[in-house]
Backbone as CSV, one residue per row, in Angstrom:
resi,resn,N_x,N_y,N_z,CA_x,CA_y,CA_z,C_x,C_y,C_z
1,MET,0.826,-1.303,0.022,0.377,0.200,-0.126,0.945,1.447,-0.039
2,LYS,0.590,1.997,-0.491,1.152,3.678,-0.407,0.775,4.255,0.731
3,HIS,1.928,4.845,1.324,2.230,5.364,2.305,2.815,6.858,2.540
4,ILE,1.912,7.504,3.142,2.585,9.159,3.328,2.660,9.460,4.856
5,HIS,4.265,10.216,4.459,4.786,10.270,6.097,4.178,12.605,6.200
6,ILE,3.643,12.576,6.721,3.555,13.965,7.565,4.566,14.078,8.387
7,ILE,5.481,15.207,8.116,6.927,15.420,8.942,6.851,16.813,9.394
8,GLY,6.430,17.320,10.843,6.888,18.485,11.312,8.596,18.848,11.478
9,ILE,9.024,19.743,10.763,10.315,20.320,10.657,10.736,21.430,11.534
10,GLY,9.512,21.729,12.782,10.458,22.818,13.216,9.924,24.430,12.218
11,THR,10.789,25.273,12.953,10.305,26.751,12.911,11.486,26.949,11.599
12,GLY,12.306,26.333,11.124,13.213,26.817,9.802,14.382,26.666,10.148
13,ASN,14.849,26.328,11.362,16.304,25.633,11.771,16.349,24.381,11.410
14,PRO,17.259,24.245,10.703,17.062,22.665,10.535,17.859,21.350,11.683
15,GLU,18.047,22.324,12.786,18.596,21.630,13.721,17.431,21.517,14.574
16,HIS,16.040,21.629,13.979,14.671,21.530,15.008,14.815,20.207,14.270
17,VAL,14.829,19.682,13.450,14.697,18.103,12.716,14.784,17.323,13.695
18,THR,14.192,16.270,13.766,13.910,15.280,14.838,14.558,13.958,14.256
19,ILE,15.586,13.100,14.842,15.960,12.137,14.434,14.832,11.113,13.550
20,GLN,13.684,11.007,14.137,12.370,10.624,14.012,11.898,11.339,12.362
21,ALA,11.943,12.427,12.668,11.444,12.708,10.772,12.697,12.763,10.119
22,ILE,14.018,12.775,10.264,15.105,12.538,9.238,14.797,10.957,9.110
23,ASN,14.769,10.288,9.917,14.450,8.474,9.429,12.646,8.343,8.724
24,ALA,11.990,9.133,8.662,10.931,9.429,7.772,11.166,9.805,6.391
25,MET,11.897,10.567,6.554,12.478,11.047,5.213,13.166,10.481,4.316
26,ILE,14.180,9.930,4.989,14.839,8.727,4.385,14.095,7.286,3.648
27,ALA,13.432,7.562,4.158,12.339,6.227,4.092,11.444,6.594,2.907
28,ALA,11.095,7.885,2.718,10.634,8.237,1.816,11.059,8.177,0.030
29,ASP,10.428,7.590,-0.529,11.029,7.873,-2.198,10.682,9.044,-2.617
30,VAL,9.571,9.979,-2.526,9.482,11.184,-3.090,9.282,12.120,-2.013
31,ILE,9.872,12.985,-1.684,9.495,14.335,-0.921,8.842,15.612,-1.745
32,PHE,7.675,15.703,-1.318,6.792,17.053,-2.014,7.139,18.231,-1.192
33,LEU,7.456,19.088,-2.249,7.856,20.410,-1.424,6.963,21.506,-2.342
34,PRO,6.074,22.614,-1.561,5.386,23.258,-2.025,5.819,24.382,-2.507
35,LEU,5.530,25.467,-3.742,6.357,26.425,-3.805,4.952,27.456,-3.990
36,LYS,5.307,28.951,-3.001,4.603,29.767,-2.867,4.581,31.205,-3.602
37,GLY,5.243,31.053,-4.175,5.342,31.864,-5.255,7.006,32.635,-5.087
38,ALA,7.252,33.809,-5.855,8.551,34.185,-5.623,8.971,35.178,-4.278
39,ALA,7.806,35.544,-4.006,7.737,36.435,-2.652,8.362,35.375,-1.539
40,LYS,7.844,34.159,-1.367,8.096,33.263,-0.704,9.264,32.017,-0.775
41,GLU,10.077,32.527,-1.737,11.090,31.471,-2.206,12.189,30.994,-1.165
42,GLU,12.347,31.783,-0.146,13.413,31.663,0.639,12.519,30.304,1.578
43,LEU,11.147,30.372,1.770,10.727,29.187,2.427,10.760,27.798,1.509
44,ALA,10.639,27.567,0.401,11.069,27.022,-0.256,12.682,26.350,0.080
45,GLU,13.251,27.284,-0.146,14.831,26.656,0.114,15.425,26.163,1.436
46,VAL,14.648,26.969,2.753,14.590,26.358,3.545,14.382,24.726,3.622
47,ARG,13.301,24.318,2.894,12.962,22.944,2.565,13.881,21.909,2.203
48,ARG,14.519,22.830,1.008,15.486,22.110,-0.103,16.838,21.724,0.464
49,ASP,17.060,22.973,1.997,18.389,22.869,2.510,18.160,21.595,3.483
50,ILE,16.610,21.779,4.117,16.563,20.300,4.908,16.650,19.141,4.268
51,CYS,16.175,18.686,3.204,16.255,17.788,1.918,17.665,17.639,1.938
52,GLU,18.320,18.318,1.585,19.859,18.473,1.353,20.436,18.028,2.490
53,ARG,20.026,17.894,3.657,20.801,17.724,4.880,21.086,16.189,5.034
54,TYR,19.320,15.964,4.874,19.100,14.619,5.927,18.606,13.486,4.761
55,ALA,18.002,13.992,3.334,17.512,13.134,3.103,18.431,12.425,2.300
56,THR,19.311,11.490,2.495,20.915,11.333,1.925,20.840,10.013,1.752
57,ARG,19.651,9.389,1.354,19.684,8.238,0.829,19.367,7.757,-0.641
58,PRO,20.263,7.467,-1.794,20.112,7.729,-2.811,19.133,6.999,-3.434
59,GLY,18.571,7.762,-4.523,16.756,7.665,-5.145,16.007,8.252,-4.725
60,ILE,15.902,9.036,-3.511,14.947,10.026,-3.354,14.902,11.363,-4.075
61,ARG,13.624,11.265,-4.513,13.565,12.467,-5.719,12.610,13.482,-4.542
62,ILE,13.206,14.554,-5.195,12.528,16.139,-4.347,11.080,16.432,-5.321
63,SER,10.046,16.669,-5.486,9.290,16.927,-6.383,8.298,18.293,-5.977
64,GLU,8.665,19.146,-6.429,8.259,20.392,-6.154,6.835,20.921,-7.164
65,PHE,5.902,21.465,-6.196,4.692,21.593,-6.879,4.231,23.289,-6.572
66,ALA,3.248,23.866,-7.094,2.742,25.202,-6.940,1.709,24.991,-6.198
67,LEU,1.758,25.885,-4.959,0.704,25.837,-4.021,-0.418,27.344,-4.010
68,PRO,-1.925,26.840,-4.645,-2.529,27.755,-4.694,-2.621,28.440,-3.883
69,GLN,-3.308,30.216,-4.184,-3.498,30.725,-2.937,-5.080,30.626,-2.496
70,ARG,-5.128,31.528,-1.462,-6.822,30.921,-1.038,-7.128,32.227,-1.374
71,GLN,-8.627,32.094,-1.994,-9.332,33.118,-2.388,-10.401,33.465,-1.391
72,THR,-10.683,34.630,-1.361,-11.083,35.721,0.050,-12.563,36.851,-0.459
73,ALA,-12.226,36.587,-1.969,-13.279,37.856,-2.137,-14.590,36.955,-2.158
74,ASP,-15.561,37.644,-1.538,-17.118,37.508,-1.614,-17.196,36.151,-1.064
75,ARG,-16.272,35.684,-0.177,-16.322,34.418,0.690,-16.073,34.664,2.150
76,SER,-16.962,33.839,3.385,-16.251,33.581,4.186,-15.598,33.350,4.857
77,TYR,-14.763,33.340,5.935,-13.317,32.980,6.165,-13.647,31.190,6.081
78,THR,-14.502,30.696,7.148,-14.713,29.486,6.617,-15.059,28.776,4.960
79,GLN,-15.859,29.586,4.307,-15.636,28.968,2.629,-14.567,29.445,2.305
80,SER,-13.657,30.394,2.736,-12.125,30.382,1.322,-11.628,29.606,1.801
81,VAL,-11.701,29.038,3.436,-10.447,27.892,3.956,-11.096,26.489,2.961
82,ASP,-12.224,26.366,2.925,-12.857,25.171,2.677,-12.758,24.942,1.079
83,SER,-13.136,26.043,0.400,-12.331,25.938,-1.150,-10.936,25.459,-1.430
84,TRP,-9.812,26.623,-0.504,-8.844,26.411,-0.812,-8.378,25.062,-0.356
85,HIS,-8.685,24.465,0.560,-8.757,22.928,0.828,-8.782,22.333,-0.244
86,ALA,-10.347,22.143,-1.106,-10.000,21.281,-1.504,-9.398,21.313,-3.061
87,GLU,-9.310,22.675,-3.461,-7.826,22.937,-4.327,-6.707,21.748,-3.876
88,ILE,-6.149,22.172,-2.804,-5.166,21.342,-2.564,-5.050,19.751,-2.478
89,ALA,-6.323,19.318,-2.285,-6.658,18.199,-2.128,-6.517,17.272,-3.337
90,HIS,-7.343,18.114,-4.383,-6.628,17.519,-6.101,-5.536,17.658,-6.017
91,ILE,-4.622,18.553,-5.551,-3.296,18.307,-5.745,-2.340,17.271,-5.157
92,TYR,-3.031,16.963,-4.140,-2.259,15.945,-2.910,-2.374,14.780,-3.851
93,LYS,-4.136,14.544,-4.224,-4.289,13.149,-4.866,-3.438,13.083,-6.566
94,GLU,-3.311,13.647,-7.243,-2.258,13.954,-8.048,-1.081,13.326,-7.617
95,LEU,-0.190,13.856,-6.650,0.830,13.770,-6.061,0.805,12.245,-5.779
96,ILE,-0.244,12.052,-5.345,0.124,10.561,-4.311,-0.332,9.386,-5.343
97,SER,-1.016,9.767,-6.170,-1.298,8.794,-7.602,-0.453,8.348,-8.320
98,GLY,0.619,9.430,-8.197,1.902,9.185,-9.281,2.636,8.139,-8.194
99,LEU,2.955,7.878,-7.182,3.424,6.858,-6.422,3.283,5.586,-6.861
100,PRO,4.543,4.535,-7.046,4.173,3.258,-7.551,2.991,2.533,-6.029
101,ASP,2.560,1.316,-6.476,1.794,0.873,-5.297,2.032,0.939,-4.114
102,ASP,3.237,0.292,-3.677,4.094,0.456,-2.480,4.876,1.472,-2.222
103,GLY,4.796,2.785,-3.002,5.520,3.879,-2.732,5.321,4.667,-1.635
104,ARG,6.465,5.134,-0.876,6.423,6.461,0.110,6.455,7.913,-0.644
105,GLY,5.846,8.737,0.257,5.674,9.761,-0.151,6.218,10.403,1.159
106,ALA,6.134,11.938,1.565,6.675,12.610,2.354,6.132,14.207,2.318
107,PHE,5.544,14.860,2.765,5.310,16.261,3.027,5.930,16.756,4.303
108,LEU,6.550,17.950,4.208,7.242,18.346,5.514,6.593,19.683,5.771
109,VAL,6.294,19.644,7.064,5.277,20.805,7.566,6.026,21.945,8.683
110,TRP,5.822,23.059,7.990,6.142,24.036,9.341,5.967,23.263,10.778
111,GLY,6.997,23.625,11.664,6.432,23.255,13.117,5.949,22.045,13.434
112,ASP,4.787,21.881,13.631,4.046,20.688,14.183,2.937,20.308,13.279
113,PRO,2.598,19.402,13.015,1.507,19.427,11.750,0.009,19.317,12.915
114,SER,0.304,19.236,14.007,-1.101,19.023,14.730,-1.683,20.990,14.885
115,LEU,-0.870,21.460,15.028,-1.165,22.804,15.454,-1.141,24.096,14.322
116,TYR,-2.502,24.455,13.975,-2.525,25.554,13.185,-1.817,25.167,11.975
117,ASP,-2.082,23.704,11.222,-1.532,23.253,10.113,-2.864,22.373,9.617
118,SER,-3.243,22.501,8.186,-3.898,21.845,7.477,-4.139,20.312,7.155
119,THR,-2.196,20.374,6.728,-2.083,18.902,6.086,-2.592,17.746,6.578
120,ILE,-2.584,17.365,7.490,-3.533,16.376,8.407,-5.135,16.542,7.682
121,ARG,-5.755,17.311,8.096,-6.985,17.431,7.133,-7.453,17.285,5.980
122,ILE,-5.995,17.516,5.196,-6.426,17.830,3.460,-5.822,16.274,3.126
123,ILE,-4.857,15.603,3.505,-4.562,14.490,3.370,-5.822,13.225,3.939
124,GLU,-6.420,13.864,5.057,-7.726,12.999,5.563,-8.778,13.060,4.282
125,ARG,-9.122,13.942,3.772,-9.887,14.333,2.894,-9.715,13.473,1.819
126,VAL,-8.338,13.559,1.198,-8.132,13.111,-0.060,-8.299,11.541,-0.215
127,ARG,-8.244,11.118,1.354,-8.644,9.703,1.329,-10.104,9.391,1.167
128,GLN,-10.995,10.054,2.009,-12.676,9.598,2.073,-12.970,10.241,1.082
129,ASP,-12.414,11.486,0.404,-13.311,11.969,-0.868,-13.011,11.215,-2.376
130,THR,-11.563,10.599,-2.319,-11.490,9.845,-3.304,-11.518,8.673,-3.447
131,GLY,-11.262,7.799,-2.443,-11.210,6.575,-2.466,-9.566,5.777,-2.834
132,LEU,-8.820,6.572,-2.908,-7.160,6.708,-3.274,-6.551,5.749,-2.108
133,ASP,-6.093,4.344,-2.912,-5.874,3.416,-1.350,-4.449,4.126,-0.868
134,PHE,-4.162,4.570,0.272,-3.465,4.653,0.946,-2.984,4.975,2.329
135,ASP,-2.269,4.981,3.273,-1.887,5.011,4.574,-1.228,6.163,4.697
136,TYR,-1.142,6.732,6.228,-0.199,7.983,6.260,-0.020,7.856,7.782
137,SER,1.130,8.352,8.373,1.817,8.527,9.597,2.089,9.747,9.685
138,VAL,2.301,10.277,11.056,2.307,11.838,11.080,3.785,11.586,12.378
139,VAL,4.635,12.682,11.934,5.830,12.892,13.045,5.608,13.949,13.552
140,PRO,5.680,14.256,14.729,5.617,15.565,15.153,6.654,16.334,15.375
141,GLY,6.849,17.707,15.325,7.658,18.782,14.977,7.879,19.521,15.991
142,ILE,8.632,20.384,16.504,9.019,21.476,17.140,8.038,22.552,16.798
143,THR,7.324,23.298,17.854,6.232,23.713,17.258,6.364,25.576,17.525
144,SER,6.409,26.342,16.800,6.408,27.923,16.940,6.482,28.328,18.568
145,ILE,5.478,27.628,19.139,5.213,28.260,20.555,6.287,27.849,21.349
146,GLN,7.012,26.369,21.220,8.397,26.109,21.841,9.386,26.766,21.619
147,ALA,9.167,27.411,20.264,10.829,28.010,20.026,10.314,29.218,20.679
148,LEU,9.328,29.965,20.765,8.979,31.071,21.080,9.410,31.545,22.660
149,ALA,8.992,30.239,23.374,9.487,30.172,24.546,10.704,29.696,25.143
150,ALA,11.270,29.389,24.326,13.253,29.056,24.155,13.674,30.136,24.431
151,SER,13.233,30.616,23.039,14.049,32.093,22.926,13.863,33.666,24.249
152,HIS,12.912,33.288,24.282,12.544,34.329,26.013,13.028,33.911,27.108
153,ARG,13.177,32.225,27.544,13.449,31.625,28.333,12.491,31.858,29.180
154,ILE,11.059,31.456,28.781,9.824,31.572,29.581,9.572,30.080,29.688
155,PRO,8.730,29.968,30.724,7.521,28.694,30.931,6.298,29.510,29.996
156,VAL,5.537,28.300,29.135,4.478,28.865,28.410,2.808,29.319,29.522
157,ASN,2.931,28.661,30.471,2.041,28.558,31.846,2.409,29.162,32.798
158,LEU,1.636,29.598,33.523,1.872,29.922,34.653,1.164,29.142,35.839
159,VAL,1.996,29.157,36.882,1.519,27.828,37.985,0.137,27.275,37.950
160,GLY,-0.732,26.473,37.857,-2.196,26.173,37.893,-2.967,26.940,36.979
161,LYS,-2.396,27.564,35.848,-3.203,28.278,35.302,-3.688,27.726,33.820
162,PRO,-4.635,28.176,33.517,-4.623,27.475,31.838,-4.037,28.443,30.336
163,VAL,-3.720,27.872,29.399,-3.269,28.382,28.396,-4.243,28.359,27.327
164,GLU,-4.637,29.561,26.677,-5.602,29.556,25.284,-4.563,29.624,24.240
165,ILE,-4.710,29.314,23.195,-3.982,29.357,22.012,-4.755,29.643,20.936
166,THR,-4.803,30.632,20.286,-5.546,31.440,19.353,-5.150,32.309,18.049
167,THR,-6.159,32.524,17.572,-5.927,33.545,16.318,-5.702,34.785,16.379
168,GLY,-5.249,35.847,15.618,-5.307,37.039,16.346,-7.277,37.728,15.509
169,ARG,-7.336,37.125,14.523,-8.663,37.270,14.309,-9.559,37.381,15.547
170,ARG,-9.560,36.000,16.248,-10.438,35.847,17.466,-9.845,36.850,18.458
171,LEU,-8.548,37.183,18.653,-8.295,37.879,20.007,-8.872,39.351,19.393
172,ALA,-8.491,39.747,18.108,-9.381,41.069,18.237,-11.029,41.098,18.508
173,ARG,-11.706,39.876,18.833,-13.187,39.627,18.305,-13.386,39.924,19.870
174,ASP,-12.401,38.617,20.507,-12.897,38.250,21.775,-12.205,39.044,23.066
175,GLY,-11.254,39.606,22.598,-10.284,40.194,23.658,-9.209,38.877,24.558
176,LEU,-8.351,40.002,25.154,-7.754,39.063,26.495,-8.786,38.102,27.511
177,GLN,-8.845,36.944,27.310,-9.533,35.888,28.556,-8.745,35.380,29.197
178,ALA,-7.578,34.670,28.780,-6.741,33.863,29.749,-5.930,34.312,30.230
179,SER,-5.247,34.208,31.199,-4.051,34.252,32.128,-2.661,34.606,31.145
180,THR,-2.742,33.630,30.364,-1.705,32.976,29.212,-2.442,32.901,27.977
181,THR,-2.514,33.668,26.691,-2.934,34.057,25.344,-1.834,33.530,24.447
182,VAL,-1.466,32.350,23.911,-0.772,32.272,22.375,-1.525,32.744,21.363
183,VAL,-0.689,33.651,20.501,-1.743,34.089,19.406,-0.702,33.721,18.059
184,MET,-1.586,33.462,16.951,-0.795,32.702,16.136,-1.541,33.300,14.871
185,LEU,-0.968,33.135,13.498,-1.553,33.686,12.457,-2.649,34.966,12.414
186,ASP,-1.416,36.304,13.014,-1.972,37.724,13.084,-1.627,38.510,12.753
187,GLY,-2.082,38.758,11.226,-1.887,39.629,9.968,-1.672,40.823,10.069
188,GLU,-2.650,41.005,11.320,-3.290,42.493,11.702,-2.713,43.255,13.148
189,GLN,-2.071,42.414,13.945,-1.485,42.813,15.034,-2.466,43.170,16.033
190,ALA,-3.165,42.384,16.246,-4.415,42.647,16.920,-3.953,42.742,18.777
191,PHE,-2.751,42.567,19.126,-2.141,43.045,20.552,-2.764,44.261,20.672
192,ALA,-1.988,45.226,19.520,-2.373,46.391,19.586,-3.851,47.160,20.083
193,LYS,-4.713,46.491,19.748,-6.011,46.817,19.732,-6.093,45.939,21.506
194,ILE,-5.846,45.443,22.427,-5.976,45.396,23.223,-5.961,46.129,24.467
195,ASP,-7.166,46.052,25.234,-7.564,47.083,26.316,-6.792,46.893,27.854
196,ASP,-5.480,46.329,27.689,-4.866,46.008,28.789,-3.498,46.150,28.596
197,PRO,-3.009,47.598,28.577,-1.589,47.820,28.691,-0.482,46.939,29.446
198,ASP,-1.094,46.783,30.977,-0.298,46.358,31.457,0.335,44.429,31.847
199,ALA,-0.676,44.117,30.710,-0.247,42.950,30.200,0.902,42.657,29.720
200,GLU,1.796,41.651,29.326,3.131,41.298,28.986,3.307,40.605,27.732
201,ILE,3.825,41.030,26.790,4.122,40.720,25.580,5.294,40.039,25.171
202,PHE,5.326,38.763,24.822,6.328,38.143,24.071,6.371,37.673,22.812
203,TRP,7.147,38.636,21.941,6.874,38.755,20.270,8.280,38.058,19.724
204,GLY,8.083,37.142,18.946,9.061,36.486,18.282,8.598,36.146,16.624
205,ALA,9.822,36.298,15.742,9.282,36.231,14.322,10.867,35.285,13.684
206,TYR,10.101,34.611,12.823,11.471,34.049,11.917,12.153,33.125,13.306
207,LEU,11.555,32.341,14.416,11.953,32.000,15.195,13.009,30.874,14.977
208,GLY,14.070,30.637,15.441,14.790,29.742,15.605,16.002,30.033,13.946
209,THR,15.918,31.149,13.305,16.512,31.249,12.208,17.580,32.278,12.461
210,LYS,18.697,32.248,11.480,19.755,33.720,11.780,18.578,34.897,11.227
211,ASP,17.832,35.149,10.715,16.914,36.190,10.743,15.745,36.424,12.620
212,GLU,16.053,35.639,13.285,14.932,35.627,14.167,14.841,36.952,14.738
213,ILE,14.004,37.569,15.255,13.869,38.409,16.317,12.930,38.489,17.154
214,VAL,12.940,38.809,18.428,12.450,38.785,19.817,12.428,39.985,20.313
215,ARG,11.029,40.090,21.211,11.056,41.831,22.004,10.124,41.195,23.151
216,ALA,10.244,41.777,24.132,9.082,41.286,25.409,9.023,42.483,26.067
217,GLY,8.273,43.024,27.197,7.882,43.640,27.497,6.724,43.776,27.897
218,ARG,6.236,45.002,28.569,5.076,45.854,29.197,4.504,45.923,27.623
219,LEU,2.791,45.515,27.497,2.306,45.699,26.029,1.860,47.363,25.585
220,GLY,1.365,48.216,26.921,1.338,49.572,26.679,2.968,50.225,26.283
221,ASP,4.149,49.555,26.792,5.224,50.127,26.226,6.030,49.514,24.951
222,ILE,5.558,48.376,24.412,6.443,48.393,23.157,5.548,47.985,22.213
223,ALA,3.986,47.587,22.000,3.160,47.232,21.054,3.759,48.384,19.781
224,THR,4.068,49.460,19.754,4.236,50.662,18.534,5.454,49.845,18.163
225,GLU,6.489,49.633,19.016,7.985,48.842,18.202,7.663,47.853,17.715
226,ILE,6.981,47.089,18.088,6.990,45.670,17.284,5.881,45.781,16.565
227,HIS,5.108,46.761,16.272,4.477,46.935,14.646,5.034,47.569,13.972
228,ALA,6.301,48.387,14.143,7.224,48.713,13.268,8.122,48.026,12.974
229,LEU,8.665,46.704,13.862,9.691,46.343,13.562,9.045,45.245,12.497
230,ARG,7.706,44.436,12.480,7.350,43.439,11.760,7.021,43.878,10.549
231,ALA,6.366,45.296,10.355,6.538,45.738,9.072,7.627,45.712,8.390
232,GLU,8.581,46.322,9.068,9.946,46.548,7.871,10.644,45.278,8.084
233,ALA,10.466,44.163,8.823,10.844,42.643,8.438,10.132,42.062,7.330
234,ARG,8.825,42.052,7.298,8.117,42.010,6.259,8.110,42.369,4.704
235,GLN,8.834,43.533,5.178,9.179,44.709,3.719,10.456,43.586,3.005
236,ARG,11.354,43.294,3.973,12.812,43.214,3.836,12.716,41.911,3.036
237,HIS,12.012,41.006,3.962,12.164,39.373,3.373,10.817,39.214,2.603
238,GLY,9.903,39.725,2.065,8.712,39.403,1.384,7.522,38.417,2.219
239,TRP,7.949,38.309,3.347,6.783,37.152,4.190,7.594,37.264,5.329
240,ILE,6.677,36.923,6.606,7.143,37.074,8.007,6.505,35.974,8.218
241,MET,6.713,34.820,9.631,6.439,34.275,10.166,6.333,34.553,11.744
242,ASP,5.283,35.025,12.710,5.788,35.712,13.650,4.167,35.248,14.751
243,ILE,4.588,35.207,15.906,4.097,34.468,16.901,4.006,35.449,18.493
244,TYR,2.930,35.144,18.882,3.320,35.907,20.317,2.812,35.361,21.543
245,LEU,3.193,35.773,22.822,2.150,35.290,23.933,2.080,36.592,24.609
246,LEU,0.921,36.612,25.102,0.157,37.522,25.795,-0.217,36.978,27.540
247,ARG,0.467,37.671,28.229,0.392,37.068,29.546,-0.396,38.315,30.355
248,LYS,-1.272,37.958,31.656,-1.856,38.676,32.837,-1.659,38.299,33.663
249,GLY,-0.911,38.995,35.019,-1.139,38.043,36.063,0.733,37.520,36.407
250,ARG,0.491,36.813,37.703,1.771,36.343,37.737,1.609,35.145,38.465
251,ASP,2.826,34.074,38.590,2.692,32.780,39.402,2.030,32.672,40.651
252,PHE,1.609,31.890,41.283,0.971,32.166,42.545,-0.283,32.867,42.785
253,GLU,-0.343,33.397,42.210,-1.544,34.830,42.269,-2.843,33.962,41.914
254,GLU,-3.829,34.392,42.749,-5.043,33.474,42.722,-6.240,34.610,42.076
């Protein structure tokens, strides 16, 4: 039976790649690499570098494919994501169909496949909707949350307190609820709209890479600086991956 490895590769630092991930890459006949256009060519280069370092078994083929952009015009967020996933599922079906009957393919996923990534659900969609006969396994990776906490030398949670993981869109809508809130996929810097200037923010971009930028402090003091840093970095690179943690309260406070 055909088999697909969904492999978490961390936040861009090749040293984030685990031994389990390396073994899965070596076991693959084909590693599928998505291309996201010229502006994000650097992301493809990171994946190519990881393959060059670790996919060392002779005969492994690298197959690059164009990833479609999500269309948002005249659609709700969920509608646009569902349509986008359907497009990607069609591409994945063609890629997997091209494997021999006992072939092994691999998709390399930023961070961890379980956290704000849709490769697992798209692969499952291919399997359920197309009847294509294959199996798949998932290799965990270092998440941007772990990389952020390591760079700032902080624990993610306060003692005995919960952690919320959410998006910038929901933070802007719902406000700061938990004592610790990790915010991902925030293209609009929702932290600047939080009416709690005494909250702490721990922000990072390009975590684990040579371009890493981190800032931490009282939200009311550094929100403007982070906004400017993010804009400048995005313009310089053509893309940005960032994440932040907002915290209110202290350990052992009731």
